[in-house]
MARVEX-54432 format. One record per residue (C-alpha): x, y, z; residue in one letter. Coordinates in steps of 0.5 Angstrom, whole numbers, padded with zeros to 4 digits, always signed. Layout:
N
XYZA
...
// end
This chain:
533
+0044-0013+0015M
+0046-0007+0019K
+0045-0008+0027K
+0040-0003+0030H
+0041-0001+0038S
+0034-0001+0041I
+0033+0006+0041I
+0026+0009+0041L
+0028+0016+0039L
+0024+0022+0042S
+0018+0020+0039I
+0012+0025+0036I
+0006+0024+0040A
+0001+0024+0035L
-0006+0027+0036S
-0009+0021+0035F
-0005+0017+0040L
-0005+0023+0045S
-0009+0028+0048S
-0004+0034+0046C
+0002+0034+0041S
+0008+0034+0046D
+0014+0030+0045W
+0015+0024+0048L
+0022+0024+0050N
+0023+0016+0052L
+0030+0016+0051K
+0031+0008+0052P
+0038+0007+0051E
+0041+0000+0052D
+0041-0001+0060G
+0037+0005+0061V
+0031+0001+0057I
+0032-0006+0061R
+0033-0002+0068E
+0029+0004+0068E
+0024+0004+0062F
+0020-0003+0062W
+0016-0002+0069K
+0009+0000+0067T
+0004-0001+0062K
+0004+0006+0060E
+0011+0005+0058Q
+0009-0001+0054V
+0004+0003+0051N
+0009+0009+0049S
+0014+0004+0046A
+0008+0001+0042V
+0007+0008+0040I
+0014+0009+0038G
+0013+0003+0033C
+0008+0007+0030Y
+0012+0013+0030S
+0018+0010+0027S
+0014+0009+0020L
+0014+0016+0019L
+0022+0016+0019N
+0023+0013+0012G
+0018+0007+0011P
+0013+0011+0008V
+0017+0014+0003E
+0020+0007+0001K
+0013+0005+0001M
+0011+0010-0004F
+0018+0010-0008L
+0018+0002-0009W
+0011+0002-0011G
+0011+0007-0016E
+0018+0008-0019L
+0018+0002-0022R
+0010+0003-0025G
+0008+0007-0031D
+0005+0013-0028M
+0011+0017-0026V
+0017+0020-0029E
+0022+0025-0028N
+0020+0032-0025G
+0023+0039-0025I
+0029+0037-0021F
+0030+0030-0023P
+0036+0026-0019I
+0040+0020-0021N
+0037+0015-0016S
+0030+0016-0019Y
+0032+0016-0026T
+0036+0010-0025E
+0030+0006-0023V
+0025+0009-0028L
+0030+0007-0034D
+0031+0000-0031G
+0038+0001-0029E
+0038-0001-0022I
+0045-0002-0018S
+0047-0004-0012V
+0049+0002-0009S
+0042+0006-0011N
+0040+0008-0004S
+0033+0007-0006I
+0034+0000-0005V
+0036+0001+0002N
+0032-0003+0007W
+0034+0000+0014A
+0028+0004+0016S
+0024-0002+0015L
+0028-0006+0019Y
+0029-0001+0024S
+0021-0001+0025T
+0022-0009+0025I
+0027-0008+0031N
+0022-0004+0035N
+0017-0009+0034C
+0021-0014+0036N
+0023-0010+0042T
+0016-0009+0045V
+0015-0017+0044L
+0021-0018+0048K
+0020-0013+0054F
+0013-0012+0054A
+0011-0019+0058P
+0017-0018+0063T
+0013-0011+0065V
+0007-0016+0068Q
+0012-0018+0074S
+0013-0011+0076V
+0006-0008+0074D
+0000-0012+0077G
-0005-0007+0073T
-0002-0010+0067F
-0007-0015+0064T
-0006-0021+0060D
-0012-0017+0055K
-0008-0011+0055Q
-0001-0015+0053L
-0004-0019+0048K
-0007-0012+0045Q
+0000-0009+0044Y
+0003-0015+0042E
-0002-0016+0036A
-0001-0009+0034E
+0007-0010+0033V
+0006-0017+0030L
+0001-0013+0025T
+0006-0008+0024L
+0012-0012+0023R
+0008-0017+0018A
+0007-0010+0014M
+0014-0009+0014M
+0016-0016+0012Y
+0010-0016+0007F
+0013-0010+0004Q
+0020-0013+0004L
+0018-0020+0001V
+0014-0017-0005R
+0020-0012-0006S
+0026-0017-0005F
+0023-0024-0005K
+0028-0027+0000D
+0030-0023+0006V
+0033-0024+0013P
+0028-0026+0018L
+0029-0023+0024V
+0025-0024+0030L
+0029-0023+0036E
+0031-0016+0038A
+0037-0013+0038S
+0038-0010+0045V
+0045-0006+0044S
+0050-0004+0039D
+0055-0010+0042D
+0050-0015+0039Q
+0052-0017+0032K
+0047-0020+0027F
+0050-0024+0021S
+0044-0027+0018I
+0042-0030+0012P
+0036-0030+0007K
+0030-0034+0009T
+0026-0036+0003S
+0020-0031+0002G
+0015-0037+0002T
+0017-0039+0009V
+0017-0031+0011I
+0010-0031+0008L
+0007-0037+0012D
+0010-0034+0018T
+0006-0028+0017L
+0000-0031+0016V
+0001-0035+0023H
+0002-0028+0026D
-0003-0025+0023L
-0008-0030+0025K
-0006-0029+0033I
-0006-0021+0032A
-0013-0021+0029A
-0016-0025+0035A
-0013-0021+0040N
-0013-0014+0037A
-0019-0009+0039P
-0025-0009+0034I
-0025-0002+0036A
-0022+0003+0040Y
-0025+0009+0044N
-0025+0014+0038S
-0025+0014+0031N
-0018+0017+0030A
-0015+0011+0034E
-0020+0006+0030N
-0016+0009+0023K
-0009+0010+0026N
-0008+0004+0031R
-0008-0003+0029I
-0015-0006+0029T
-0017-0013+0028S
-0020-0011+0021W
-0013-0008+0020T
-0010-0015+0021A
-0015-0019+0017K
-0014-0014+0011T
-0007-0015+0011L
-0008-0022+0012L
-0013-0022+0006A
-0007-0019+0002D
-0002-0024+0003I
-0007-0029+0001Y
-0008-0026-0005L
+0000-0026-0006W
+0000-0033-0004Q
-0006-0035-0009E
-0010-0037-0004K
-0016-0034-0007Y
-0022-0038-0003S
-0018-0036+0004D
-0018-0029+0001C
-0025-0029-0001N
-0027-0031+0006A
-0023-0026+0010L
-0026-0020+0005C
-0033-0023+0006N
-0032-0022+0013E
-0029-0015+0013I
-0035-0013+0008I
-0040-0016+0013G
-0038-0013+0019S
-0041-0006+0017G
-0035-0002+0020K
-0033+0001+0013F
-0036+0004+0007N
-0035+0008+0001L
-0036+0015+0001I
-0042+0017-0003P
-0043+0021-0009I
-0050+0023-0012D
-0050+0022-0020R
-0054+0025-0025K
-0056+0020-0031K
-0056+0023-0038E
-0058+0020-0044Y
-0055+0020-0051I
-0060+0021-0056M
-0060+0020-0064S
-0066+0021-0068G
-0070+0022-0062G
-0068+0015-0059V
-0064+0014-0053I
-0058+0010-0055V
-0054+0010-0049D
-0053+0014-0042S
-0048+0017-0038V
-0047+0019-0031Y
-0045+0026-0029V
-0042+0026-0021A
-0044+0032-0017N
-0038+0036-0016E
-0039+0038-0009S
-0039+0030-0007D
-0033+0029-0011A
-0029+0035-0007D
-0032+0032-0001N
-0029+0025-0003M
-0022+0028-0004F
-0022+0033+0002V
-0024+0027+0007Q
-0019+0022+0004S
-0013+0026+0002Y
-0014+0033+0007V
-0017+0031+0013N
-0016+0023+0013G
-0020+0018+0018K
-0026+0017+0013S
-0031+0012+0013I
-0027+0008+0008E
-0020+0008+0012S
-0018+0002+0015I
-0011+0004+0017F
-0007+0010+0015E
-0001+0013+0018I
-0002+0020+0020P
+0002+0026+0019F
+0002+0033+0023T
+0004+0040+0022N
+0010+0038+0027L
+0012+0032+0023K
+0010+0033+0015T
+0010+0027+0010N
+0016+0027+0005P
+0012+0029-0001F
+0014+0036-0001Y
+0021+0035-0005T
+0018+0029-0008I
+0012+0031-0011L
+0011+0039-0009G
+0009+0044-0015P
+0015+0048-0015T
+0021+0043-0013A
+0019+0036-0015N
+0023+0030-0017R
+0017+0026-0020L
+0011+0028-0024K
+0005+0025-0027P
+0006+0021-0033K
+0001+0024-0037L
+0001+0020-0043D
-0001+0014-0039I
-0005+0017-0033V
-0009+0022-0038D
-0013+0018-0043G
-0010+0011-0041Q
-0011+0010-0034V
-0017+0015-0034F
-0020+0014-0041P
-0024+0020-0043A
-0032+0020-0043P
-0035+0016-0049L
-0039+0022-0051Y
-0036+0029-0052T
-0043+0032-0051V
-0042+0030-0043F
-0035+0032-0042S
-0036+0033-0035D
-0038+0025-0034A
-0031+0023-0032T
-0028+0019-0026D
-0028+0023-0020I
-0021+0020-0019R
-0018+0023-0025G
-0015+0030-0026S
-0017+0034-0020G
-0016+0029-0015C
-0010+0024-0017S
-0006+0029-0022Y
-0006+0036-0025R
-0001+0037-0030V
+0006+0037-0027G
+0003+0035-0020V
+0001+0029-0016V
-0005+0033-0014W
-0008+0028-0008K
-0002+0030-0004Y
-0001+0037-0006V
-0008+0040-0007G
-0013+0043-0001T
-0019+0041-0005S
-0020+0038-0012R
-0021+0046-0015T
-0017+0049-0009G
-0010+0052-0008A
-0004+0048-0007V
-0001+0047+0000R
+0004+0051+0004A
+0010+0047+0006V
+0007+0046+0013T
+0001+0043+0010E
+0004+0037+0007Y
+0000+0033+0012T
-0004+0028+0007T
-0004+0021+0011P
-0001+0015+0008W
-0007+0010+0007I
-0005+0003+0008V
-0011+0000+0007Y
-0018+0003+0005K
-0025-0001+0004Y
-0024+0000-0004S
-0018-0005-0003D
-0022-0010+0000V
-0028-0010-0005L
-0022-0010-0011L
-0019-0016-0007M
-0025-0020-0007N
-0027-0018-0014A
-0020-0021-0016E
-0020-0027-0012A
-0027-0029-0014L
-0025-0028-0021N
-0019-0033-0020Q
-0024-0038-0017M
-0028-0037-0023G
-0022-0039-0028Q
-0021-0045-0024L
-0028-0047-0026K
-0033-0048-0032S
-0040-0047-0034G
-0045-0044-0029T
-0040-0044-0023E
-0035-0040-0026A
-0040-0035-0029Q
-0043-0034-0022S
-0036-0032-0019D
-0035-0028-0025Y
-0042-0024-0023E
-0040-0023-0016N
-0033-0021-0018S
-0036-0016-0023I
-0041-0014-0017Y
-0035-0012-0012Y
-0032-0008-0018M
-0038-0004-0020S
-0039-0002-0012L
-0032+0002-0013V
-0033+0004-0020R
-0040+0007-0019N
-0038+0011-0012A
-0032+0014-0017R
-0037+0015-0023N
-0032+0011-0027A
-0033+0012-0035V
-0037+0006-0037N
-0032+0004-0043T
-0034-0002-0047F
-0029-0006-0044D
-0033-0006-0037Y
-0040-0008-0041R
-0040-0015-0039F
-0045-0020-0042I
-0048-0024-0036P
-0047-0031-0037G
-0042-0030-0042N
-0036-0027-0038V
-0029-0028-0040D
-0025-0029-0034G
-0018-0026-0037K
-0022-0020-0040A
-0025-0019-0033L
-0018-0020-0030E
-0015-0014-0034R
-0021-0010-0032A
-0020-0011-0025I
-0012-0009-0025L
-0014-0003-0029D
-0019-0001-0024E
-0014-0002-0019R
-0009+0003-0022A
-0015+0008-0022R
-0017+0007-0015E
-0010+0007-0012F
-0006+0012-0017T
+0000+0014-0013Y
-0001+0010-0007E
+0004+0005-0007G
+0001-0001-0010K
+0002+0000-0018R
+0008-0004-0018W
+0006-0010-0014Y
-0001-0011-0017D
+0003-0012-0024V
+0008-0016-0021L
+0003-0020-0017R
-0001-0021-0024Y
+0005-0023-0028A
+0008-0028-0023K
+0001-0032-0022R
+0001-0039-0023G
+0009-0039-0024N
+0008-0034-0030Y
+0004-0039-0033E
+0001-0037-0040G
+0002-0030-0042N
+0002-0027-0035N
+0009-0024-0036L
+0006-0019-0041Q
+0003-0015-0036Y
+0010-0013-0034L
+0012-0013-0041L
+0007-0008-0042T
+0009-0004-0036L
+0016-0004-0039A
+0013-0001-0045I
+0009+0004-0042N
+0014+0007-0037S
+0021+0007-0040A
+0024+0012-0044S
+0024+0010-0052P
+0031+0009-0052Q
+0031+0004-0046K
+0024+0000-0047Q
+0028-0006-0051Q
+0033-0006-0045S
+0028-0006-0040L
+0023-0011-0044V
+0029-0016-0044A
+0031-0016-0037K
+0023-0017-0035Y
+0024-0023-0040K
+0029-0026-0036D
+0027-0033-0035P
+0029-0033-0028K
+0025-0027-0026H
+0031-0025-0022N
+0030-0017-0025S
+0023-0017-0022H
+0026-0016-0015Y
+0031-0011-0012W
+0038-0012-0011P
+0040-0012-0004I
+0044-0005-0002Y
+0051-0006-0002I
+0052-0003+0005S
+0048-0009+0008E
+0052-0014+0004I
+0058-0011+0006E
+0056-0011+0014A
+0053-0018+0014N
+0057-0023+0011K
+0052-0029+0010K
+0048-0024+0006L
+0048-0027-0002I
+0046-0021-0007Q
+0040-0023-0011N
+0043-0027-0017E
+0041-0022-0023F
+0045-0016-0019Y
+0051-0020-0017A
+0057-0019-0021Q
// end
């Protein structure tokens, strides 16, 4: 792993963290940091802001690419590049820069630096209280956990670095730590963070763009889901839902009846277009909506990375329409009401050739100018909690039988339905469960499909499918989730090759290789077995 000096480069003071859009030129480099910088609580706050700002310089792009390239909803765009094509084809090499984890470890080191030096400031700044110190520590513990959770889900076992690298002369040669051990460490840290992070700040912007106790709890619930600790996940989700701090953006729906021979045989809902557009604008243009739990904002001074990746005239990737337009987002059951559609589909998540939620100014509006690529990166929103709860309840039900199982299934369907109704999801026959006679595996598939719709192009698809596949150590037919993904995602000439890789009994191909430069720099690192030559 590369060594990182403790340099918080000139940091953007984002509008959510500062009263102006000036640059904070911190310049803390080696001796300057230790001898001049860490003197006041205001400097500690600036260093914490630096941890947030470092997310803009690489981690957000990795979160998108790592979560979507191995999924089944993107394909090569107008100007494909080899590094993307290799991943799309399942031909992932150790020299592919996509697997370079350096930016995430840079954020981790920034967080470690705050944890190392912030406590020393209390000895020189008598106004720096224990409560303030614990808040700042909670923020960076959560950010660090966020980076490590991303790494563990992507690589499985990675170096666990909990000490700051404070000079270029400091050498780190660290072996991998078991992902299981790392996740247990994150659980421990997040319990502390949830107890010490603020319930709320003084502004809505800070509530959405800085770590709150709810952010830490949501991340912890997500980790519990990955660890298959379903009752723990359920308990946290219930706490977040019960807080009343978040809600789904409401839409008005008109019920239309399907008639045959003068008899009502079915019904559909048509969403109010103005409300649908409001959902788009609040979520993907303005940001900081009532749904948002934690999002990473961008500004005109620091735009998001999606112009060259997804832009309408220079994109590297585009929607895989044969999957999203018809499979992920099914057509209305009745053509007579062709506008009875899911508001997350065409005009929201995608248009022909373009991932629209990062590109459009509204559902029906124009494309953004280059300087308007300011869509926030939504890490967690309220629908995530609802669908995590639905998944946890469904898995709890599958461990039971009879009325106890059916009770969990009904609660699971309730939370999933909250999301579906708010998005005017098409009510296909797959979602018409009979009370008291729900099949847990059918509901399991329905929840995964709902997550695909709700989080289209939000960096979650690969991790969702992998979580389903690896459940119970790939028990039963769970691997089929990944095999279906391979068939959906790969080009026809690469399908069988990718299926064969995913069938590998050791399942090493389900994780990334370690980037070659990291192997060369850190002699204690061992390449992931599937990619070792």
